[in-house]
Backbone as CSV, one residue per row, in Angstrom:
resi,resn,N_x,N_y,N_z,CA_x,CA_y,CA_z,C_x,C_y,C_z
1,MET,166.795,68.464,-87.007,167.208,69.767,-87.535,167.079,69.760,-89.054
2,GLU,166.422,70.796,-89.593,166.223,70.824,-91.031,167.524,71.098,-91.767
3,LYS,167.584,70.668,-92.985,168.788,70.833,-93.792,168.903,72.294,-94.220
4,MET,170.057,72.889,-94.029,170.298,74.282,-94.372,171.148,74.361,-95.635
5,GLU,170.924,75.401,-96.429,171.719,75.584,-97.638,173.154,75.943,-97.279
6,GLN,173.323,76.773,-96.265,174.658,77.145,-95.832,175.122,76.213,-94.711
7,PRO,176.402,75.883,-94.660,176.907,75.060,-93.558,176.733,75.785,-92.226
8,ILE,176.435,75.038,-91.194,176.134,75.607,-89.882,177.383,75.678,-89.014
9,ILE,177.530,76.812,-88.340,178.462,76.948,-87.222,177.609,77.040,-85.968
10,ALA,177.834,76.172,-85.000,177.096,76.207,-83.739,177.905,76.980,-82.702
11,LEU,177.322,78.040,-82.186,177.936,78.823,-81.112,177.145,78.522,-79.845
12,VAL,177.763,77.800,-78.921,177.088,77.274,-77.742,177.586,78.007,-76.495
13,TYR,176.644,78.505,-75.694,176.995,79.288,-74.521,176.496,78.634,-73.233
14,ASP,177.306,78.701,-72.208,176.811,78.606,-70.859,176.014,79.914,-70.623
15,PHE,175.332,80.049,-69.503,174.593,81.300,-69.273,175.142,82.090,-68.090
16,ASP,175.029,81.517,-66.882,175.494,82.233,-65.696,176.999,82.497,-65.774
17,GLY,177.370,83.765,-65.635,178.778,84.129,-65.697,179.319,84.225,-67.106
18,THR,178.536,83.812,-68.081,178.965,83.833,-69.483,178.236,84.915,-70.263
19,LEU,176.913,84.924,-70.189,176.112,85.967,-70.826,175.590,86.979,-69.806
20,ALA,175.605,86.589,-68.548,175.128,87.469,-67.474,176.018,87.294,-66.251
21,PRO,176.311,88.372,-65.526,177.134,88.251,-64.317,176.423,87.457,-63.233
22,GLY,177.164,86.633,-62.503,176.614,85.906,-61.371,175.644,84.809,-61.753
23,ASN,174.870,84.351,-60.771,173.876,83.303,-60.971,172.489,83.921,-61.121
24,MET,171.689,83.373,-62.026,170.391,83.970,-62.349,169.439,84.027,-61.157
25,GLN,169.571,83.110,-60.209,168.685,83.109,-59.044,168.947,84.305,-58.130
26,GLU,170.124,84.919,-58.268,170.532,85.973,-57.350,169.905,87.327,-57.672
27,TYR,169.345,87.480,-58.855,168.766,88.766,-59.243,167.421,89.013,-58.577
28,ASP,166.632,87.976,-58.447,165.244,88.167,-58.034,164.770,87.089,-57.066
29,PHE,165.060,85.851,-57.385,164.498,84.742,-56.615,165.033,84.689,-55.187
30,ILE,166.338,84.675,-55.005,166.916,84.534,-53.671,166.511,85.695,-52.755
31,PRO,166.572,86.950,-53.205,166.059,88.024,-52.337,164.592,87.839,-51.961
32,ALA,163.790,87.306,-52.890,162.357,87.132,-52.637,162.080,86.096,-51.549
33,VAL,162.981,85.113,-51.386,162.768,84.103,-50.342,163.453,84.494,-49.031
34,GLY,163.979,85.716,-48.986,164.532,86.246,-47.748,165.899,85.719,-47.368
35,LYS,166.664,85.277,-48.359,168.010,84.758,-48.097,169.055,85.663,-48.740
36,SER,170.245,85.620,-48.190,171.370,86.208,-48.900,171.887,85.163,-49.882
37,ASN,172.646,85.616,-50.866,173.209,84.653,-51.823,174.042,83.597,-51.105
38,LYS,174.850,84.052,-50.153,175.721,83.128,-49.423,174.895,82.101,-48.649
39,GLU,173.819,82.549,-48.004,172.980,81.626,-47.235,172.345,80.566,-48.123
40,PHE,171.776,81.005,-49.232,171.067,80.069,-50.099,172.005,79.006,-50.641
41,TRP,173.146,79.426,-51.201,174.047,78.457,-51.817,174.747,77.587,-50.772
42,SER,175.038,78.153,-49.597,175.654,77.352,-48.533,174.710,76.254,-48.067
43,GLU,173.432,76.610,-47.873,172.445,75.612,-47.460,172.322,74.502,-48.495
44,SER,172.253,74.896,-49.753,172.116,73.920,-50.835,173.325,72.996,-50.907
45,ASN,174.512,73.570,-50.841,175.737,72.764,-50.954,175.964,71.893,-49.730
46,GLU,175.541,72.368,-48.551,175.685,71.564,-47.339,174.805,70.311,-47.403
47,ILE,173.600,70.471,-47.966,172.715,69.313,-48.141,173.354,68.306,-49.097
48,ALA,173.914,68.832,-50.199,174.553,67.949,-51.182,175.705,67.183,-50.554
49,GLN,176.519,67.883,-49.756,177.666,67.226,-49.134,177.225,66.214,-48.079
50,ALA,176.256,66.601,-47.262,175.821,65.724,-46.169,175.183,64.443,-46.690
51,GLN,174.479,64.552,-47.827,173.768,63.387,-48.351,174.409,62.825,-49.623
52,ASP,175.633,63.315,-49.915,176.383,62.850,-51.083,175.514,62.929,-52.339
53,ALA,174.943,64.098,-52.547,173.989,64.317,-53.636,174.579,65.243,-54.690
54,ASP,173.898,65.317,-55.805,174.295,66.212,-56.884,173.919,67.644,-56.507
55,MET,174.863,68.578,-56.619,174.620,69.960,-56.195,173.565,70.654,-57.047
56,ILE,173.420,70.230,-58.302,172.393,70.831,-59.155,171.001,70.422,-58.677
57,LEU,170.839,69.140,-58.360,169.552,68.667,-57.859,169.197,69.304,-56.521
58,THR,170.191,69.498,-55.669,169.887,70.100,-54.365,169.530,71.573,-54.503
59,TYR,170.152,72.306,-55.437,169.754,73.716,-55.574,168.333,73.812,-56.116
60,MET,167.950,72.891,-56.998,166.583,72.905,-57.521,165.585,72.565,-56.421
61,SER,165.959,71.602,-55.575,165.107,71.246,-54.447,164.954,72.422,-53.488
62,ARG,166.046,73.119,-53.215,165.998,74.264,-52.305,165.135,75.379,-52.882
63,MET,165.144,75.560,-54.188,164.291,76.576,-54.798,162.820,76.272,-54.523
64,ILE,162.424,75.017,-54.714,161.035,74.637,-54.478,160.676,74.807,-53.002
65,GLN,161.529,74.319,-52.108,161.253,74.414,-50.678,161.185,75.856,-50.205
66,ALA,162.140,76.671,-50.659,162.184,78.065,-50.221,160.981,78.851,-50.725
67,ALA,160.590,78.605,-51.969,159.437,79.304,-52.530,158.159,78.908,-51.784
68,ARG,157.998,77.621,-51.487,156.813,77.167,-50.743,156.764,77.802,-49.358
69,SER,157.905,77.888,-48.710,157.930,78.416,-47.341,157.539,79.891,-47.298
70,LYS,157.742,80.603,-48.392,157.400,82.026,-48.456,156.106,82.281,-49.220
71,GLY,155.465,81.217,-49.655,154.211,81.377,-50.377,154.373,81.994,-51.756
72,LEU,155.540,81.804,-52.364,155.800,82.353,-53.693,155.295,81.414,-54.785
73,SER,154.982,81.972,-55.919,154.479,81.170,-57.030,155.559,80.249,-57.572
74,LEU,155.165,79.019,-57.861,156.053,78.053,-58.492,155.581,77.737,-59.910
75,ARG,154.849,78.657,-60.491,154.401,78.492,-61.872,155.516,78.881,-62.840
76,ARG,155.465,78.295,-63.998,156.449,78.602,-65.037,156.498,80.105,-65.312
77,GLU,155.329,80.735,-65.314,155.268,82.170,-65.610,156.028,83.002,-64.573
78,ALA,156.036,82.540,-63.325,156.765,83.260,-62.277,158.271,83.166,-62.501
79,PHE,158.734,81.987,-62.903,160.156,81.840,-63.218,160.529,82.677,-64.444
80,ASN,159.648,82.692,-65.446,159.886,83.521,-66.636,160.028,84.988,-66.242
81,ALA,159.121,85.452,-65.373,159.152,86.853,-64.943,160.444,87.164,-64.197
82,SER,160.901,86.213,-63.391,162.158,86.387,-62.672,163.322,86.505,-63.650
83,GLY,163.293,85.682,-64.687,164.347,85.737,-65.694,164.380,87.059,-66.431
84,GLY,163.242,87.718,-66.545,163.186,89.006,-67.217,163.930,90.100,-66.484
85,ARG,164.303,89.846,-65.235,165.027,90.844,-64.448,166.540,90.582,-64.401
86,ILE,166.998,89.604,-65.162,168.438,89.313,-65.229,169.159,90.400,-66.026
87,THR,170.285,90.845,-65.520,171.121,91.827,-66.215,172.152,91.101,-67.063
88,LEU,172.241,91.468,-68.324,173.178,90.825,-69.245,174.475,91.626,-69.339
89,TYR,175.527,90.962,-69.797,176.781,91.669,-70.029,176.630,92.681,-71.170
90,LYS,177.546,93.615,-71.206,177.529,94.659,-72.234,177.542,94.047,-73.636
91,GLY,176.643,94.521,-74.483,176.656,94.144,-75.889,175.947,92.850,-76.231
92,VAL,175.449,92.124,-75.230,174.858,90.808,-75.509,173.643,90.927,-76.433
93,ARG,172.778,91.906,-76.188,171.549,92.006,-76.987,171.833,92.218,-78.471
94,GLU,172.851,92.999,-78.776,173.162,93.305,-80.169,174.076,92.267,-80.813
95,TRP,174.667,91.423,-80.013,175.673,90.450,-80.442,175.174,89.491,-81.514
96,PHE,173.989,88.940,-81.311,173.507,87.843,-82.151,173.283,88.271,-83.602
97,SER,172.568,89.352,-83.814,172.285,89.791,-85.181,173.563,90.219,-85.889
98,ARG,174.475,90.847,-85.157,175.725,91.293,-85.773,176.586,90.114,-86.214
99,LEU,176.716,89.111,-85.334,177.539,87.946,-85.681,176.858,87.079,-86.733
100,ASN,175.531,87.004,-86.682,174.808,86.257,-87.716,175.083,86.851,-89.097
101,ALA,175.027,88.176,-89.172,175.261,88.865,-90.446,176.700,88.657,-90.905
102,TYR,177.633,88.687,-89.944,179.038,88.493,-90.316,179.262,87.088,-90.864
103,ALA,178.707,86.086,-90.194,178.869,84.701,-90.664,178.284,84.537,-92.057
104,ALA,177.156,85.198,-92.322,176.513,85.097,-93.636,177.418,85.631,-94.741
105,THR,178.205,86.663,-94.430,179.126,87.199,-95.443,180.241,86.209,-95.759
106,ARG,180.454,85.253,-94.868,181.479,84.225,-95.077,180.860,82.929,-95.618
107,GLY,179.573,82.992,-95.969,178.907,81.821,-96.528,178.510,80.788,-95.506
108,MET,178.398,81.193,-94.238,178.076,80.269,-93.156,176.810,80.729,-92.438
109,GLN,176.112,79.788,-91.807,174.971,80.125,-90.975,175.343,79.893,-89.520
110,LEU,175.261,80.949,-88.720,175.586,80.862,-87.305,174.312,80.552,-86.527
111,VAL,174.337,79.463,-85.749,173.185,79.049,-84.967,173.601,79.016,-83.497
112,HIS,172.799,79.630,-82.633,173.142,79.797,-81.221,172.377,78.815,-80.341
113,TYR,173.062,78.294,-79.318,172.475,77.366,-78.358,172.878,77.766,-76.947
114,ILE,172.049,77.396,-75.974,172.412,77.499,-74.561,172.617,76.096,-74.015
115,ASN,173.686,75.921,-73.235,173.960,74.664,-72.537,174.364,75.042,-71.114
116,SER,173.400,75.046,-70.198,173.594,75.699,-68.905,173.098,74.862,-67.742
117,SER,173.734,75.051,-66.582,173.256,74.455,-65.335,172.253,75.361,-64.640
118,GLY,171.953,76.509,-65.263,170.926,77.401,-64.749,169.539,76.875,-65.093
119,LEU,168.537,77.686,-64.831,167.151,77.261,-64.992,166.592,77.704,-66.341
120,LYS,166.128,76.729,-67.120,165.599,76.999,-68.453,164.459,78.007,-68.412
121,GLU,163.551,77.842,-67.440,162.397,78.731,-67.360,162.811,80.192,-67.174
122,MET,163.884,80.430,-66.433,164.372,81.801,-66.253,165.011,82.321,-67.532
123,ILE,165.794,81.484,-68.186,166.430,81.901,-69.437,165.375,82.236,-70.476
124,GLU,164.282,81.469,-70.487,163.198,81.725,-71.425,162.515,83.065,-71.157
125,GLY,162.686,83.601,-69.957,162.100,84.891,-69.629,162.952,86.078,-70.010
126,THR,164.183,85.835,-70.451,165.043,86.939,-70.869,164.650,87.420,-72.262
127,ASP,165.063,88.636,-72.599,164.697,89.165,-73.915,165.627,88.704,-75.030
128,ILE,166.510,87.748,-74.729,167.353,87.163,-75.780,166.990,85.707,-76.034
129,ALA,165.975,85.189,-75.350,165.623,83.768,-75.469,165.344,83.367,-76.913
130,HIS,164.753,84.275,-77.673,164.389,83.956,-79.067,165.600,83.788,-79.970
131,GLU,166.773,84.168,-79.499,167.987,84.085,-80.319,168.530,82.660,-80.415
132,PHE,168.044,81.755,-79.571,168.640,80.427,-79.471,167.805,79.366,-80.170
133,ARG,168.473,78.526,-80.944,167.807,77.398,-81.581,167.238,76.469,-80.515
134,LYS,168.019,76.239,-79.466,167.577,75.349,-78.385,168.236,75.787,-77.081
135,ILE,167.469,75.731,-76.007,168.002,76.025,-74.683,168.052,74.717,-73.898
136,TYR,169.256,74.189,-73.705,169.459,73.013,-72.870,169.838,73.518,-71.478
137,ALA,168.990,73.268,-70.497,169.244,73.758,-69.142,168.380,72.987,-68.164
138,CYS,168.577,73.227,-66.871,167.761,72.601,-65.855,166.310,73.080,-65.998
139,SER,165.370,72.207,-65.658,163.959,72.593,-65.716,163.166,71.732,-64.746
140,PHE,161.943,72.178,-64.463,161.080,71.480,-63.522,159.965,70.715,-64.226
141,LEU,159.457,69.691,-63.536,158.191,69.072,-63.903,157.070,69.883,-63.261
142,TYR,155.912,69.963,-63.952,154.781,70.740,-63.436,153.558,69.838,-63.319
143,ASP,152.793,70.024,-62.237,151.603,69.203,-62.037,150.435,69.732,-62.871
144,VAL,149.254,69.136,-62.695,148.097,69.499,-63.519,147.667,70.942,-63.289
145,ASP,148.076,71.529,-62.165,147.748,72.924,-61.875,148.839,73.886,-62.321
146,GLY,149.877,73.317,-62.977,150.960,74.174,-63.473,151.957,74.580,-62.414
147,ILE,152.061,73.796,-61.318,152.980,74.108,-60.227,154.207,73.196,-60.302
148,ALA,155.392,73.787,-60.215,156.625,72.993,-60.236,156.711,72.139,-58.977
149,TYR,157.055,70.855,-59.157,157.108,69.977,-57.991,158.329,69.056,-57.971
150,TRP,159.072,68.962,-59.094,160.191,68.005,-59.158,161.087,68.398,-60.334
151,PRO,162.396,68.113,-60.241,163.265,68.395,-61.396,162.900,67.533,-62.599
152,ALA,162.853,68.148,-63.759,162.658,67.405,-65.012,163.998,67.135,-65.677
153,VAL,164.861,68.138,-65.660,166.210,68.027,-66.241,167.180,68.695,-65.283
154,ALA,168.265,68.014,-64.964,169.330,68.583,-64.138,170.623,68.515,-64.940
155,VAL,171.224,69.654,-65.207,172.412,69.727,-66.067,173.633,70.034,-65.205
156,ASN,174.444,69.008,-64.933,175.668,69.248,-64.172,176.880,69.285,-65.105
157,TYR,178.063,69.391,-64.511,179.267,69.605,-65.307,179.552,68.456,-66.274
158,THR,179.169,67.226,-65.922,179.450,66.090,-66.788,178.383,65.892,-67.854
159,ASN,177.104,65.912,-67.436,176.090,65.640,-68.454,175.834,66.812,-69.392
160,LYS,176.502,67.922,-69.146,176.493,68.996,-70.148,177.020,68.488,-71.493
161,THR,177.955,67.569,-71.424,178.575,67.094,-72.664,177.593,66.358,-73.564
162,GLN,176.547,65.731,-72.966,175.587,65.014,-73.809,174.890,65.964,-74.775
163,PHE,174.688,67.208,-74.338,173.987,68.156,-75.198,174.887,68.655,-76.329
164,MET,176.184,68.610,-76.117,177.098,68.923,-77.212,176.995,67.854,-78.297
165,PHE,176.863,66.592,-77.884,176.672,65.512,-78.854,175.329,65.643,-79.555
166,LYS,174.298,66.078,-78.844,172.992,66.270,-79.472,173.064,67.362,-80.543
167,ILE,173.752,68.446,-80.247,173.928,69.511,-81.239,174.710,68.983,-82.436
168,ASN,175.769,68.260,-82.161,176.610,67.671,-83.195,175.800,66.788,-84.146
169,LYS,174.851,66.034,-83.579,174.050,65.107,-84.387,172.711,65.684,-84.831
170,GLY,172.397,66.910,-84.401,171.147,67.528,-84.815,169.938,66.999,-84.085
171,ILE,170.097,66.605,-82.826,168.998,66.070,-82.024,168.591,67.112,-80.991
172,GLU,167.374,67.620,-81.081,166.960,68.679,-80.177,166.178,68.163,-78.968
173,SER,165.717,66.937,-79.004,164.948,66.382,-77.896,165.856,66.016,-76.723
174,VAL,165.467,66.451,-75.528,166.164,66.017,-74.323,165.801,64.571,-74.015
175,TYR,164.557,64.218,-74.263,164.040,62.888,-73.952,164.729,61.787,-74.750
176,ASP,165.070,62.063,-76.002,165.610,61.027,-76.881,166.879,60.403,-76.310
177,SER,166.901,59.079,-76.284,168.101,58.359,-75.844,168.516,57.291,-76.855
178,LYS,167.846,57.267,-77.995,168.174,56.273,-79.023,169.022,56.877,-80.138
179,LEU,168.534,57.978,-80.717,169.276,58.586,-81.823,170.648,59.066,-81.387
180,ILE,170.750,59.522,-80.140,172.029,60.045,-79.666,173.110,58.968,-79.666
181,ASN,172.694,57.711,-79.500,173.658,56.608,-79.464,173.811,55.891,-80.805
182,LYS,173.064,56.344,-81.796,173.163,55.742,-83.123,174.418,56.253,-83.829
183,PHE,175.129,55.359,-84.475,176.341,55.777,-85.173,175.997,56.590,-86.419
184,VAL,176.610,57.760,-86.501,176.472,58.623,-87.674,177.875,59.109,-88.035
185,PRO,178.355,58.860,-89.252,179.684,59.342,-89.640,179.792,60.849,-89.429
186,GLU,180.939,61.304,-88.981,181.124,62.718,-88.659,180.756,63.631,-89.818
187,GLU,181.108,63.255,-91.028,180.854,64.113,-92.184,179.363,64.225,-92.514
188,LYS,178.546,63.329,-91.936,177.103,63.378,-92.190,176.326,64.018,-91.045
189,ARG,177.028,64.472,-90.022,176.364,65.120,-88.895,176.100,66.589,-89.244
190,PRO,174.955,67.135,-88.825,174.603,68.511,-89.188,175.628,69.553,-88.751
191,VAL,176.241,69.330,-87.575,177.236,70.286,-87.080,178.496,69.532,-86.660
192,PRO,179.440,69.341,-87.575,180.693,68.670,-87.211,181.398,69.414,-86.073
193,TRP,182.150,68.701,-85.279,182.836,69.319,-84.132,183.712,70.482,-84.550
194,ARG,184.331,70.386,-85.711,185.235,71.459,-86.139,184.489,72.758,-86.446
195,ARG,183.156,72.685,-86.510,182.372,73.899,-86.723,181.560,74.253,-85.473
196,MET,182.109,73.901,-84.313,181.460,74.230,-83.044,182.341,75.152,-82.222
197,ILE,181.705,76.103,-81.550,182.390,77.027,-80.643,181.662,76.958,-79.311
198,PHE,182.393,76.695,-78.226,181.770,76.668,-76.904,182.323,77.806,-76.063
199,VAL,181.402,78.531,-75.381,181.784,79.664,-74.541,181.272,79.422,-73.128
200,GLY,182.171,79.420,-72.146,181.779,79.212,-70.755,182.700,79.962,-69.819
201,ASP,182.373,79.896,-68.525,183.163,80.686,-67.571,183.691,79.904,-66.381
202,GLY,183.114,78.759,-66.069,183.477,78.131,-64.804,183.786,76.656,-64.888
203,THR,183.897,76.054,-63.706,184.311,74.654,-63.629,183.277,73.720,-64.259
204,THR,181.985,74.086,-64.221,180.984,73.211,-64.835,181.130,73.171,-66.356
205,ASP,181.913,74.082,-66.908,182.078,74.151,-68.360,183.324,73.429,-68.862
206,ILE,184.212,73.048,-67.958,185.494,72.477,-68.378,185.334,71.219,-69.232
207,PRO,184.473,70.251,-68.873,184.338,69.077,-69.748,183.907,69.441,-71.168
208,CYS,182.996,70.401,-71.316,182.574,70.821,-72.664,183.707,71.531,-73.396
209,MET,184.425,72.376,-72.681,185.564,73.070,-73.295,186.573,72.063,-73.841
210,LYS,186.917,71.104,-73.015,187.913,70.107,-73.394,187.399,69.230,-74.533
211,LEU,186.138,68.824,-74.449,185.535,67.975,-75.473,185.583,68.652,-76.842
212,VAL,185.094,69.881,-76.905,185.052,70.604,-78.177,186.463,70.833,-78.704
213,LYS,187.368,71.234,-77.833,188.755,71.476,-78.244,189.407,70.205,-78.787
214,ASN,189.222,69.089,-78.087,189.857,67.840,-78.499,189.328,67.320,-79.831
215,PHE,188.071,67.624,-80.151,187.471,67.163,-81.395,187.636,68.149,-82.547
216,GLY,188.448,69.179,-82.330,188.768,70.093,-83.425,187.958,71.369,-83.479
217,GLY,187.094,71.578,-82.465,186.334,72.827,-82.398,187.110,73.887,-81.635
218,HIS,186.404,74.894,-81.167,187.045,76.027,-80.497,186.337,76.301,-79.176
219,SER,187.101,76.456,-78.098,186.531,76.728,-76.786,187.075,78.043,-76.236
220,ILE,186.181,78.813,-75.628,186.524,80.133,-75.109,186.076,80.218,-73.658
221,ALA,186.978,80.600,-72.765,186.634,80.866,-71.374,186.518,82.376,-71.192
222,VAL,185.398,82.810,-70.618,185.199,84.243,-70.405,185.178,84.563,-68.913
223,TYR,185.444,85.819,-68.596,185.441,86.280,-67.206,184.774,87.652,-67.147
224,ASN,184.328,88.011,-65.962,183.712,89.324,-65.753,184.789,90.397,-65.831
225,PRO,184.756,91.256,-66.833,185.824,92.251,-66.989,185.842,93.295,-65.892
226,GLU,184.794,93.357,-65.077,184.739,94.348,-63.997,185.301,93.802,-62.692
227,GLN,185.662,92.527,-62.672,186.237,91.936,-61.465,187.754,91.920,-61.552
228,HIS,188.402,92.457,-60.551,189.859,92.568,-60.529,190.507,91.184,-60.526
229,ASN,191.473,90.993,-61.384,192.244,89.743,-61.483,191.422,88.533,-61.900
230,ALA,190.234,88.765,-62.463,189.379,87.639,-62.857,190.030,86.799,-63.948
231,ARG,190.755,87.442,-64.852,191.384,86.706,-65.953,192.438,85.734,-65.445
232,ARG,193.153,86.153,-64.422,194.261,85.338,-63.913,193.803,83.961,-63.479
233,HIS,192.587,83.858,-62.944,192.091,82.580,-62.447,191.761,81.595,-63.568
234,LEU,191.687,82.093,-64.800,191.368,81.216,-65.922,192.593,80.823,-66.742
235,ASN,193.721,81.452,-66.454,194.921,81.169,-67.247,195.353,79.710,-67.156
236,ASP,195.061,79.067,-66.028,195.430,77.658,-65.870,194.726,76.777,-66.902
237,LEU,193.536,77.206,-67.364,192.805,76.412,-68.351,193.578,76.316,-69.660
238,ILE,194.272,77.390,-70.021,195.102,77.369,-71.229,196.350,76.533,-70.978
239,GLU,196.971,76.733,-69.822,198.192,75.988,-69.495,197.913,74.485,-69.420
240,ASP,196.720,74.126,-68.964,196.351,72.706,-68.859,195.753,72.165,-70.159
241,ASN,195.775,72.980,-71.214,195.284,72.574,-72.537,193.800,72.205,-72.523
242,ARG,193.024,72.930,-71.715,191.590,72.662,-71.631,190.761,73.630,-72.466
243,VAL,191.339,74.761,-72.805,190.603,75.794,-73.523,191.546,76.470,-74.517
244,ASP,190.976,77.015,-75.593,191.802,77.666,-76.609,192.092,79.127,-76.285
245,TYR,191.065,79.827,-75.749,191.184,81.278,-75.572,190.532,81.715,-74.264
246,VAL,191.033,82.828,-73.720,190.440,83.464,-72.551,190.249,84.938,-72.873
247,CYS,189.033,85.469,-72.626,188.815,86.900,-72.840,187.657,87.390,-71.984
248,GLY,187.538,88.696,-71.871,186.488,89.294,-71.066,185.117,89.112,-71.693
249,ALA,184.086,89.027,-70.847,182.710,88.859,-71.313,182.123,90.212,-71.710
250,ASP,182.743,90.825,-72.696,182.270,92.084,-73.273,181.916,91.773,-74.721
251,TYR,180.634,91.878,-75.056,180.149,91.456,-76.366,179.888,92.633,-77.308
252,THR,180.417,93.797,-76.963,180.213,94.969,-77.810,181.057,94.873,-79.074
253,GLU,180.653,95.592,-80.094,181.378,95.581,-81.366,182.798,96.094,-81.170
254,GLY,183.764,95.353,-81.692,185.163,95.735,-81.580,185.850,95.251,-80.321
255,SER,185.103,94.607,-79.408,185.705,94.070,-78.189,186.594,92.878,-78.509
256,GLU,187.392,92.462,-77.538,188.256,91.293,-77.703,187.437,90.067,-78.086
257,MET,186.295,89.896,-77.433,185.418,88.757,-77.715,184.871,88.835,-79.135
258,ASP,184.453,90.005,-79.548,183.900,90.206,-80.885,184.934,89.878,-81.963
259,VAL,186.125,90.396,-81.794,187.194,90.156,-82.769,187.559,88.676,-82.805
260,LEU,187.664,88.053,-81.636,188.044,86.646,-81.554,187.043,85.752,-82.281
261,VAL,185.759,85.917,-81.992,184.761,85.040,-82.598,184.679,85.267,-84.102
262,ARG,184.833,86.504,-84.552,184.841,86.750,-86.002,186.032,86.071,-86.670
263,ARG,187.182,86.066,-86.004,188.355,85.387,-86.570,188.137,83.867,-86.608
264,ILE,187.474,83.333,-85.588,187.172,81.899,-85.595,186.217,81.565,-86.738
265,ILE,185.218,82.416,-86.943,184.298,82.217,-88.069,185.066,82.250,-89.388
266,ASP,186.001,83.172,-89.513,186.836,83.242,-90.726,187.567,81.929,-90.958
267,LYS,188.150,81.390,-89.877,188.915,80.151,-89.994,188.017,78.980,-90.379
268,ILE,186.870,78.868,-89.722,185.954,77.767,-90.029,185.489,77.855,-91.476
269,ALA,185.180,79.075,-91.930,184.727,79.260,-93.315,185.824,78.899,-94.308
270,ALA,187.069,79.310,-94.002,188.188,78.996,-94.893,188.445,77.487,-94.933
271,ASP,188.388,76.846,-93.770,188.586,75.395,-93.718,187.504,74.664,-94.506
272,TYR,186.272,75.149,-94.402,185.166,74.522,-95.132,185.379,74.628,-96.648
273,LYS,185.828,75.780,-97.099,186.054,75.972,-98.526,187.196,75.077,-99.017
274,LEU,188.219,74.890,-98.208,189.306,73.986,-98.585,188.815,72.538,-98.640
275,GLU,187.949,72.171,-97.680,187.383,70.816,-97.699,186.564,70.595,-98.967
276,GLU,185.807,71.625,-99.368,184.997,71.517,-100.573,185.869,71.318,-101.821
277,LEU,186.998,72.007,-101.857,187.913,71.843,-102.989,188.473,70.430,-103.031
278,GLY,188.706,69.864,-101.854,189.273,68.524,-101.783,188.315,67.432,-102.215
279,THR,187.014,67.725,-102.236,186.031,66.722,-102.612,185.649,66.793,-104.092
280,LYS,186.190,67.783,-104.789,185.836,67.951,-106.218,186.756,67.136,-107.096
């Protein structure tokens, strides 16, 4: 990561249920293979349970098998096109430029990342893909003909945390396994934990929420504001000291989420200025 004149705040998002309702495969892919959402996920999870396998790897395997059985394209471009049909939560498209401008007024640079168990190729097909410095997500290996045939990256609830460390240390390569383990003093890392914000919605996000919170950053659990009693199911995360805040996934200007993140940016900026005074 190149050196920036302004200190960086990393705003890291899960995708499914965080920036878009539901799972990304449910918009286009699952209907195309002739399954209901319940059928597809039940089949995938039953395989994982029966063979004591990782549920992320089994859903990726089921995607390949189901697409082959229906003669659907397994090219990267097909996954990109599917991602283009994902519906985002209210205000998401306008969110990035507005918050970037706000952070700049506080002397900070806001940099956005995705850390998701969803499919990278689909996220890359959305019209917000360009907003992210890096998209860490599941992806496929492709053969010489450009056909997906095997998982390249599988992001489950535990190994999501490795990408938080990569952001912290400024390492964008998924492949790298040396620099990530090299000792770097916290004050020399491009994005100290105290300048990180993690936003997620479900159980796969809890380790990241807890990690960021424990290291002095800020974690936010979001819920679908159109689902009745959705907030209530996340209150335990606050009671269990796993997350700092819970709010609806409404990203419009003036929403609870908008106000909350701007206040967090204010706090991070104020803390940074106090740290600077202490070093003079």
